[in-house]
C-alpha positions as CSV (number, residue, x, y, z in Angstrom):
1,M,9.9,50.7,186.2
2,R,10.2,54.0,184.3
3,F,13.3,56.1,184.6
4,A,14.9,59.2,183.1
5,A,18.5,60.3,182.7
6,I,19.7,63.8,183.8
7,G,23.4,64.8,183.8
8,L,25.2,63.5,180.8
9,D,28.7,64.7,181.8
10,H,30.5,61.5,182.4
11,R,30.6,58.3,180.2
12,H,29.5,56.2,183.1
13,I,26.0,57.3,182.1
14,Y,26.2,54.7,179.3
15,H,26.4,51.6,181.6
16,M,23.9,53.1,184.1
17,V,21.2,53.5,181.4
18,G,22.3,50.4,179.6
19,G,22.2,48.3,182.7
20,L,18.7,49.4,183.6
21,L,17.4,48.8,180.1
22,E,18.9,45.3,180.0
23,A,17.2,44.6,183.4
24,G,13.8,45.4,181.9
25,A,13.3,49.1,182.9
26,T,11.9,51.7,180.5
27,C,13.7,55.0,179.8
28,V,11.2,57.7,179.1
29,G,13.8,60.3,178.1
30,F,17.0,62.2,178.8
31,D,18.1,65.8,179.2
32,P,20.8,66.5,176.6
33,A,22.4,69.3,178.7
34,T,26.1,68.5,179.1
35,T,29.6,69.9,179.7
36,D,31.1,67.5,177.2
37,E,29.5,67.1,173.7
38,R,31.5,63.9,173.2
39,V,29.6,62.2,176.0
40,L,26.3,63.4,174.5
41,A,27.3,62.2,171.0
42,G,28.2,58.8,172.5
43,F,24.9,58.6,174.3
44,R,22.9,59.3,171.2
45,E,24.9,56.7,169.3
46,R,24.2,54.0,171.9
47,F,20.6,54.9,172.5
48,P,19.3,56.4,169.3
49,D,15.6,55.7,170.1
50,L,15.5,57.5,173.5
51,P,13.6,60.8,173.4
52,E,15.1,64.1,174.5
53,S,13.5,66.3,177.1
54,T,14.4,68.8,179.9
55,A,15.4,68.1,183.5
56,E,12.3,70.1,184.6
57,R,9.9,68.0,182.6
58,L,11.5,64.7,183.5
59,I,11.5,65.5,187.2
60,D,7.8,66.7,187.0
61,D,6.7,63.6,185.1
62,L,4.7,61.6,187.6
63,S,5.3,58.4,185.7
64,V,9.0,58.6,186.3
65,E,10.1,56.5,189.3
66,L,13.9,56.8,189.1
67,I,16.3,59.5,188.0
68,V,19.8,58.4,187.0
69,C,22.5,61.0,187.0
70,A,26.2,61.3,185.9
71,A,26.4,65.1,186.1
72,V,29.6,67.0,187.1
73,P,30.3,65.4,190.5
74,A,29.8,68.5,192.6
75,E,26.3,68.9,191.0
76,R,25.0,65.4,191.6
77,A,23.7,66.0,195.2
78,A,21.6,69.0,194.3
79,I,20.0,67.1,191.4
80,A,19.4,64.1,193.7
81,V,17.7,66.2,196.4
82,R,15.5,67.9,193.8
83,A,14.5,64.6,192.4
84,M,13.8,63.0,195.8
85,S,11.7,66.0,196.8
86,A,9.6,65.3,193.7
87,G,9.0,61.8,194.8
88,K,11.6,60.0,192.7
89,D,14.3,57.5,193.7
90,V,17.8,58.3,192.5
91,M,20.8,56.5,191.2
92,V,24.0,58.6,190.8
93,D,27.4,57.9,189.5
94,K,30.2,57.8,192.0
95,P,31.1,60.0,193.9
96,G,27.6,60.6,195.2
97,V,28.7,63.8,196.9
98,T,31.8,66.0,197.0
99,S,31.4,67.7,200.4
100,F,30.1,67.1,203.9
101,D,27.4,69.7,203.3
102,Q,26.2,67.8,200.3
103,L,26.1,64.6,202.2
104,A,24.1,66.2,205.0
105,A,21.6,67.5,202.4
106,V,21.2,64.1,200.8
107,E,20.8,62.4,204.1
108,K,18.1,64.9,205.1
109,A,16.3,64.4,201.8
110,V,16.3,60.6,202.2
111,A,15.0,60.9,205.8
112,E,12.2,63.3,204.9
113,T,11.1,61.7,201.7
114,G,11.8,58.0,202.2
115,R,13.3,57.8,198.7
116,I,16.3,55.6,197.7
117,F,19.7,57.3,197.1
118,S,21.8,54.7,195.4
119,I,25.4,55.1,194.0
120,C,26.4,53.0,191.1
121,F,29.9,51.8,192.2
122,S,30.8,50.5,188.7
123,E,34.0,48.8,189.8
124,R,31.9,46.4,191.8
125,F,28.4,46.5,190.3
126,I,29.3,46.1,186.7
127,V,32.2,43.7,187.2
128,P,31.2,40.0,187.1
129,A,34.4,39.1,188.9
130,T,33.2,40.8,192.1
131,V,30.1,38.7,192.1
132,I,32.2,35.5,191.9
133,A,34.4,36.8,194.7
134,G,31.4,37.5,196.9
135,K,30.1,33.9,196.4
136,L,33.5,32.4,197.2
137,I,33.8,34.4,200.4
138,A,30.2,33.5,201.4
139,D,31.1,29.8,200.8
140,G,34.1,30.1,203.1
141,A,36.6,29.5,200.4
142,I,39.3,31.7,202.0
143,G,38.1,31.6,205.6
144,R,37.7,34.9,207.5
145,V,38.6,38.0,205.5
146,V,41.5,39.8,207.1
147,Q,42.5,42.5,204.7
148,T,41.8,44.0,201.2
149,L,44.2,45.6,198.9
150,G,42.4,47.7,196.3
151,M,44.1,49.4,193.3
152,G,42.4,51.8,191.0
153,P,44.7,53.0,188.3
154,H,43.3,55.1,185.4
155,R,44.6,56.4,182.1
156,F,44.9,60.2,182.1
157,N,43.6,60.7,178.6
158,R,44.2,64.5,178.7
159,A,42.8,65.1,175.3
160,I,39.3,63.9,176.2
161,R,39.0,65.5,179.6
162,P,36.6,68.5,180.2
163,D,37.8,71.5,182.2
164,W,36.0,70.5,185.3
165,F,38.0,67.3,185.5
166,F,41.0,69.3,186.7
167,D,39.2,71.5,189.2
168,K,38.9,70.0,192.7
169,R,35.9,72.2,193.4
170,H,34.1,70.1,190.8
171,Y,35.5,66.6,191.2
172,G,36.1,66.7,194.9
173,G,39.7,65.2,195.0
174,I,41.0,61.9,193.9
175,L,40.1,60.1,197.2
176,T,36.5,61.5,197.2
177,D,36.2,60.4,193.6
178,I,38.1,57.3,192.5
179,A,38.8,55.8,196.0
180,S,35.1,55.7,196.8
181,H,35.1,52.5,194.7
182,Q,37.7,50.8,196.8
183,I,36.1,51.9,200.1
184,D,32.9,50.4,198.9
185,Q,34.6,47.2,198.1
186,F,36.5,47.1,201.5
187,L,33.2,47.5,203.4
188,H,31.4,44.9,201.2
189,F,34.0,42.2,201.2
190,T,35.0,42.5,204.8
191,G,31.4,42.7,206.0
192,S,32.1,45.9,207.8
193,D,29.5,48.5,208.7
194,D,32.0,51.3,209.2
195,A,35.7,52.0,209.3
196,E,38.4,54.4,210.5
197,I,40.6,56.3,208.2
198,V,44.0,55.6,209.8
199,A,46.0,57.6,207.2
200,S,45.7,59.1,203.8
201,G,47.7,61.0,201.2
202,V,47.4,62.7,197.8
203,G,49.9,64.2,195.4
204,H,50.8,65.3,192.0
205,F,53.7,63.4,190.4
206,G,53.0,64.1,186.7
207,G,54.1,67.0,184.5
208,P,54.1,70.7,185.3
209,D,50.6,71.2,183.8
210,F,47.8,71.2,186.4
211,A,50.3,71.1,189.3
212,D,47.5,71.0,191.8
213,F,45.6,68.2,190.2
214,E,45.7,65.1,192.3
215,D,47.1,62.2,190.2
216,F,48.0,59.9,193.1
217,G,46.2,58.9,196.3
218,E,46.4,56.3,199.0
219,I,44.3,55.3,202.1
220,L,45.0,53.0,205.1
221,L,41.7,52.1,206.8
222,R,40.6,49.7,209.5
223,S,37.3,48.4,210.8
224,D,36.4,46.2,213.7
225,K,36.7,43.2,211.3
226,A,39.6,43.8,209.0
227,G,42.1,46.3,207.5
228,G,42.6,47.7,204.1
229,Y,45.0,49.6,201.8
230,I,43.9,51.6,198.8
231,R,46.0,53.1,196.0
232,V,44.5,55.1,193.1
233,D,46.2,57.0,190.4
234,W,46.2,58.5,186.8
235,F,49.3,56.8,185.5
236,T,48.1,53.9,183.4
237,A,50.6,53.6,180.6
238,D,49.5,53.8,176.9
239,G,50.7,50.3,176.3
240,L,48.0,48.7,178.4
241,P,45.1,47.7,176.2
242,T,42.5,49.0,178.5
243,W,42.0,52.1,180.7
244,G,43.4,50.6,183.9
245,D,44.7,47.4,185.5
246,G,42.1,47.5,188.3
247,R,42.9,44.8,190.9
248,L,41.5,43.7,194.2
249,T,43.3,41.2,196.5
250,I,41.3,39.8,199.4
251,L,43.3,38.1,202.1
252,G,41.6,35.4,204.2
253,T,42.8,33.2,207.0
254,E,42.7,30.1,204.6
255,G,43.5,31.6,201.3
256,T,43.5,34.6,198.9
257,I,41.3,35.9,196.1
258,E,42.8,38.2,193.5
259,L,40.5,40.0,190.9
260,R,42.1,41.2,187.7
261,K,39.0,43.0,186.6
262,Y,39.9,44.5,183.2
263,V,43.0,42.7,181.9
264,D,45.3,39.8,182.7
265,I,48.7,41.1,181.8
266,A,50.0,37.5,181.9
267,G,48.2,37.0,178.6
268,R,44.8,35.5,179.1
269,P,42.3,37.2,176.9
270,G,39.2,39.1,178.1
271,T,38.2,40.6,181.4
272,D,37.1,39.4,184.8
273,H,39.8,37.1,185.9
274,V,39.6,35.6,189.4
275,F,42.5,33.8,191.0
276,L,41.9,31.6,194.0
277,V,44.6,30.2,196.2
278,D,43.5,27.9,199.0
279,K,44.6,24.7,200.7
280,A,43.8,22.6,197.6
281,G,46.1,24.7,195.3
282,T,45.7,27.5,192.8
283,R,42.9,28.1,190.3
284,H,41.9,30.6,187.6
285,I,38.2,31.3,187.2
286,D,36.8,33.0,184.1
287,A,34.0,35.2,185.7
288,S,33.1,37.1,182.5
289,R,29.8,35.2,182.0
290,E,28.6,35.7,185.6
291,P,25.3,37.6,185.6
292,L,25.3,41.1,187.1
293,T,22.6,41.7,189.7
294,Y,22.8,45.4,190.8
295,F,20.4,46.9,188.3
296,R,17.8,44.1,188.6
297,D,18.0,44.3,192.4
298,L,17.6,48.1,192.4
299,I,14.5,47.8,190.2
300,A,13.1,45.3,192.7
301,D,14.0,47.6,195.6
302,I,12.1,50.5,194.0
303,G,9.0,48.4,193.9
304,A,9.3,46.7,197.3
305,R,11.1,49.6,199.1
306,G,13.9,47.2,199.9
307,E,17.7,47.4,200.3
308,T,18.8,44.4,198.2
309,A,21.1,46.2,195.8
310,M,22.8,48.3,198.5
311,S,21.7,49.5,202.0
312,Q,21.2,53.2,202.4
313,R,23.6,53.2,205.3
314,H,26.3,51.6,203.2
315,A,26.0,54.4,200.5
316,F,26.3,57.1,203.1
317,T,29.1,55.4,205.0
318,V,31.2,55.2,201.8
319,C,30.6,58.9,201.1
320,R,31.6,59.9,204.6
321,L,34.7,57.8,204.7
322,A,35.9,59.1,201.3
323,L,35.3,62.7,202.4
324,E,37.2,62.0,205.7
325,A,40.1,60.5,203.8
326,Q,40.2,63.5,201.5
327,A,40.0,66.0,204.3
328,K,42.8,64.5,206.3
329,A,45.1,63.6,203.4
330,A,48.7,64.7,203.6
331,W,50.3,66.1,200.4
332,L,52.8,63.6,198.9
333,P,55.7,64.1,198.7
334,A,55.7,66.4,201.7
335,R,55.9,70.1,200.7
336,P,58.9,72.0,202.3
């Protein structure tokens, strides 16, 4: 499978391209256009042998089957529609879209072209702990899933953020952006096809700079199978040795699973810590060596026109729910 990279504006492009290469795909080139020269420099350092080209040439290249894109969030949908119209499948970084109009345009393009529009939800697809959690749930380890509690804290890192990062017109809002990860995980781990946004809120609790920038968000959601709570923020303290203490707790009728994806603050080294509590006791599982499947599955889906990696309905449902949560969000604390 041959692919090309367009939109080098977010560092997530590194694991998107790296994951495909590791899964056996061939990258025919990348467009160096970027809003952040540091991202481009990091890309060239990681992939020194990949040739540079232009978006036009890469999209017109009949040998290219997939376009991967981590452009400015508000620009991803247009690039995806253009690529699908040229007969290519698409994998974009989250969020896949930042408005309802963009979602409608992408849905229309998929319906008309039959192409795949996949979103690389990295907090699930490149985290081995989530693979282990899925297997435990499938084996009945915690019974029926009742609720998920998803937390997505991030370090602000003001010095390395491009200007678009602070402009809601470009990033879509904290719930559209970061919380799409947790919505994806809620639907996946509860086996839900859809959900209702019961309540949502956003706010700015940081310093006086960028007073309209949303640095905190929360969502209460519910499906016909389970409930969920999501909290996302930009308040990871500098003392943490990674960018965020991302956690997911899955409550079942016979036990719980907690994922500490990026760090165990209790002191265990490494990433991908899974804690299982069931009728037999408590257990810590080192999931760091569990193979990832998303990139391999997506390559297979492109060849077989399947939905192994992620169903198209799921991708669109996550987008819609994130947009709905953002649209109805109250400002926290309440403005007088």
